[in-house]
VOKOLZA-393260 format. One record per residue (C-alpha): x, y, z. Coordinates in steps of 0.25 Angstrom, whole numbers, padded with zeros to 4 digits, always signed. Example, Ala and Ser with C-alpha at 12.3 -4.5 7.8 and 13.67 -1.06 7.14 Angstrom:
BEGIN
+0049-0018+0031 +0055-0004+0029 
! end
This chain:
BEGIN
+0259+0114+0378 +0253+0126+0372 +0266+0132+0370 +0272+0120+0363 +0260+0120+0354 +0262+0135+0351 +0276+0132+0348 +0272+0121+0339 +0262+0130+0331 +0272+0141+0330 +0282+0131+0324 +0272+0125+0315 +0268+0138+0310 +0282+0143+0308 +0290+0142+0295 +0302+0135+0302 +0294+0122+0303 +0291+0122+0288 +0306+0120+0285 +0306+0106+0291 +0293+0101+0283 +0289+0099+0269 +0302+0102+0263 +0304+0115+0271 +0319+0113+0270 +0318+0118+0255 +0313+0131+0260 +0325+0132+0269 +0334+0131+0257 +0326+0141+0249 +0328+0151+0261 +0343+0149+0259 +0341+0151+0244 +0334+0164+0247 +0345+0169+0256 +0355+0166+0245 +0347+0174+0235 +0346+0186+0245 +0361+0185+0246 +0363+0185+0231 +0353+0197+0230 +0358+0205+0241 +0373+0202+0243 +0376+0198+0228 +0366+0208+0222 +0360+0198+0212 +0348+0204+0207 +0344+0209+0221 +0332+0217+0217 +0325+0204+0214 +0333+0193+0220 +0332+0198+0234 +0317+0198+0233 +0317+0184+0227 +0325+0179+0238 +0317+0185+0249 +0304+0179+0242 +0311+0166+0242 +0314+0167+0257 +0300+0171+0260 +0293+0160+0252 +0302+0149+0259 +0301+0155+0273 +0286+0155+0272 +0285+0140+0268 +0274+0134+0276 +0269+0124+0265 +0263+0128+0252 +0249+0129+0257 +0252+0138+0270 +0245+0151+0271 +0258+0157+0277 +0266+0155+0265 +0270+0167+0257 +0270+0160+0244 +0261+0148+0240 +0266+0138+0229 +0253+0131+0229 +0245+0143+0226 +0253+0146+0213 +0253+0131+0209 +0238+0132+0210 +0237+0145+0203 +0238+0137+0189 +0232+0124+0194 +0219+0121+0187 +0215+0113+0200 +0216+0126+0208 +0207+0136+0201 +0205+0144+0214 +0220+0148+0213 +0219+0153+0199 +0220+0168+0203 +0229+0178+0209 +0217+0181+0219 +0219+0166+0224 +0234+0169+0226 +0230+0182+0234 +0221+0175+0243 +0229+0162+0246 +0243+0167+0244 +0254+0173+0252 +0262+0186+0250 +0271+0180+0240 +0260+0173+0232 +0253+0187+0231 +0266+0194+0226 +0269+0182+0216 +0256+0186+0209 +0264+0197+0202 +0274+0187+0197 +0264+0177+0193 +0256+0187+0185 +0268+0193+0178 +0267+0206+0185 +0281+0208+0191 +0289+0203+0179 +0281+0212+0170 +0283+0224+0179 +0298+0221+0181 +0299+0222+0166 +0292+0235+0166 +0303+0240+0175 +0314+0235+0166 +0308+0241+0154 +0307+0255+0162 +0322+0253+0166 +0327+0249+0152 +0332+0257+0141 +0329+0250+0128 +0337+0260+0120 +0349+0250+0118 +0340+0240+0112 +0333+0250+0103 +0346+0255+0098 +0352+0241+0095 +0340+0232+0091 +0350+0221+0088 +0350+0219+0103 +0337+0212+0102 +0345+0200+0096 +0354+0199+0108 +0342+0200+0118 +0335+0189+0110 +0348+0180+0109 +0349+0181+0124 +0336+0174+0126 +0343+0161+0121 +0345+0156+0135 +0330+0157+0137 +0327+0146+0127 +0339+0138+0129 +0336+0137+0144 +0321+0134+0140 +0326+0121+0132 +0336+0118+0143 +0324+0118+0153 +0315+0109+0144 +0327+0099+0143 +0328+0099+0159 +0313+0095+0160 +0306+0109+0162 +0293+0112+0156 +0292+0122+0145 +0286+0132+0154 +0297+0130+0164 +0308+0130+0154 +0303+0143+0148 +0303+0149+0162 +0318+0144+0164 +0323+0149+0151 +0319+0163+0153 +0329+0164+0164 +0339+0166+0152 +0333+0179+0149 +0339+0185+0162 +0325+0192+0164 +0319+0189+0178 +0306+0195+0176 +0304+0188+0163 +0308+0175+0169 +0298+0177+0181 +0287+0181+0171 +0288+0169+0162 +0290+0159+0174 +0278+0163+0181 +0270+0160+0169 +0277+0147+0165 +0283+0141+0177 +0280+0148+0190 +0285+0137+0198 +0299+0140+0193 +0299+0155+0196 +0308+0155+0208 +0319+0148+0202 +0318+0155+0188 +0317+0169+0194 +0329+0167+0203 +0337+0161+0192 +0334+0172+0183 +0337+0183+0192 +0350+0176+0197 +0355+0175+0183 +0352+0189+0180 +0360+0194+0193 +0371+0185+0188 +0372+0191+0174 +0386+0197+0178 +0391+0183+0181 +0385+0175+0171 +0386+0183+0158 +0400+0188+0158 +0407+0174+0156 +0397+0170+0145 +0400+0184+0138 +0415+0182+0139 +0414+0167+0134 +0406+0171+0122 +0413+0184+0117 +0427+0187+0113 +0435+0198+0119 +0434+0206+0106 +0419+0205+0106 +0418+0210+0120 +0426+0222+0117 +0417+0227+0106 +0412+0241+0109 +0399+0244+0103 +0394+0257+0097 +0384+0265+0104 +0370+0263+0101 +0361+0273+0094 +0352+0282+0103 +0338+0277+0104 +0327+0288+0103 +0316+0290+0113 +0306+0286+0103 +0312+0273+0100 +0313+0270+0115 +0298+0273+0117 +0294+0265+0104 +0302+0253+0108 +0295+0247+0120 +0281+0249+0113 +0286+0242+0100 +0293+0230+0108 +0280+0228+0117 +0271+0228+0105 +0280+0218+0097 +0284+0209+0108 +0270+0208+0115 +0263+0205+0101 +0274+0194+0098 +0273+0188+0112 +0261+0192+0120 +0266+0185+0132 +0277+0195+0134 +0268+0206+0136 +0269+0208+0151 +0285+0208+0151 +0287+0215+0137 +0275+0225+0139 +0280+0229+0153 +0295+0230+0149 +0291+0239+0137 +0281+0248+0145 +0292+0250+0156 +0301+0255+0145 +0291+0264+0138 +0289+0271+0151 +0304+0273+0152 +0305+0278+0138 +0293+0286+0135 +0297+0298+0143 +0283+0301+0149 +0282+0290+0160 +0295+0293+0168 +0287+0290+0181 +0282+0277+0177 +0295+0272+0172 +0302+0276+0185 +0291+0269+0193 +0293+0256+0185 +0308+0257+0185 +0309+0259+0200 +0296+0257+0209 +0289+0247+0201 +0301+0239+0198 +0305+0238+0213 +0291+0234+0217 +0290+0223+0207 +0304+0218+0210 +0300+0216+0225 +0288+0208+0222 +0294+0200+0210 +0306+0196+0219 +0298+0191+0231 +0288+0184+0222 +0298+0177+0214 +0305+0173+0227 +0292+0167+0232 +0292+0156+0221 +0305+0150+0227 +0298+0141+0237 +0307+0130+0240 +0297+0119+0236 +0298+0124+0221 +0312+0131+0221 +0321+0120+0226 +0321+0110+0215 +0329+0105+0203 +0321+0114+0194 +0327+0126+0201 +0341+0121+0198 +0338+0118+0183 +0332+0132+0182 +0344+0139+0188 +0353+0131+0178 +0344+0134+0166 +0343+0148+0170 +0358+0150+0170 +0359+0143+0157 +0348+0152+0151 +0355+0164+0155 +0369+0160+0150 +0363+0156+0136 +0355+0169+0135 +0368+0177+0137 +0375+0168+0127 +0364+0170+0117 +0366+0185+0118 +0381+0184+0117 +0380+0175+0105 +0371+0185+0097 +0380+0196+0102 +0392+0189+0096 +0384+0188+0083 +0381+0203+0082 +0396+0205+0085 +0399+0197+0072 +0388+0203+0064 +0391+0217+0067 +0406+0216+0065 +0409+0217+0080 +0401+0229+0084 +0392+0221+0094 +0398+0217+0107 +0392+0203+0110 +0392+0205+0125 +0379+0213+0123 +0373+0200+0119 +0374+0195+0134 +0365+0207+0138 +0353+0200+0130 +0348+0194+0143 +0338+0203+0149 +0345+0206+0162 +0344+0221+0161 +0354+0228+0162 +0363+0218+0169 +0366+0210+0157 +0370+0223+0149 +0379+0227+0160 +0386+0214+0159 +0389+0216+0144 +0394+0230+0147 +0404+0224+0158 +0409+0213+0149 +0411+0223+0138 +0419+0232+0146 +0428+0221+0151 +0432+0218+0137 +0432+0233+0133 +0432+0244+0144 +0426+0254+0133 +0415+0245+0130 +0401+0250+0134 +0391+0239+0131 +0380+0242+0141 +0370+0249+0132 +0373+0240+0120 +0370+0228+0130 +0357+0234+0135 +0351+0232+0121 +0352+0217+0122 +0348+0218+0137 +0335+0225+0134 +0332+0215+0122 +0334+0204+0132 +0323+0209+0141 +0314+0209+0129 +0319+0196+0124 +0317+0189+0137 +0303+0194+0138 +0300+0189+0124 +0307+0175+0127 +0298+0174+0139 +0285+0178+0131 +0289+0167+0121 +0290+0157+0131 +0278+0161+0138 +0270+0160+0125 +0275+0146+0122 +0273+0140+0136 +0262+0148+0143 
! end
């Protein structure tokens, strides 16, 4: 009899029994989803540095399902729901999360506090050459135009019944900037973080598949063949002054952008100033890798089946794709306008690089340009709008945060 009781206890304490009660079948579905994401990241190489971590975080949170209040769970939805609930003032601190939370709850603090996305931006700044943007300031217009999808998706989400905060978080997917999407969503609609993060990074990985058909549909063969003149050489002084000026202007204009824009420009200043090579190297490599590990696992933890498997997720995926497509269209249309105004000196393909997926979007512009004209080298020209898109998506997020916080 003791043996039978022991076996019953082992069964009741195991995770297997949870799949048969309280909607546990949903967790089985999410385990299959996490395996699919692992396949896409490892085999298909879709944004593997983040997608593998997100997928494994998804796997962990759904394997450790024992009910929301179990002390054995790695991530507790109820803790984060109570975090902002006026009726649970005892949980209004990260100290409470440290005391009552699991491993993934503790790691998620870095997402909730905006630490990981800001540090990712610092690494992006240290790895990015702003020279093409400085040499051709008109690229800022292309980066701004490529935010069109953000606001169109926002209004689309409103029409589908999402709140203003939720719609703003969904719309920012159109910026094709994962850290910005995470940063904004954790502040406005944290319950949607899993779906929005996975949609954002999936579409970033699919840029070589999504953008080319749109680029070919909206441009003529003659426009795609345009060979642009080499940009002027940017001085070291300009590169040093640029991040300082941008930080001052943008943060004064929209203080809510300070974490993202400030870290982006600090990283770039470390790269360009010539006296902080060690810091620049650390931010580009060691720090970037460490933060990527924590960010991926933490975001994956938000994909608990009880939240992720819903009609909302399907709507978010669809609206995210629409946002991304319209952002590409916005950049291309302004690129075509520049082509007309300059008498055919601007190749409109560089407009599609206005989304902030650096440098993948610029590479797609380069590839499409070379298909039309093998002597075409658009990469550096496309990097201008690409970098402008990073700044533009941060400004768009800051604007939405200022309006809906």
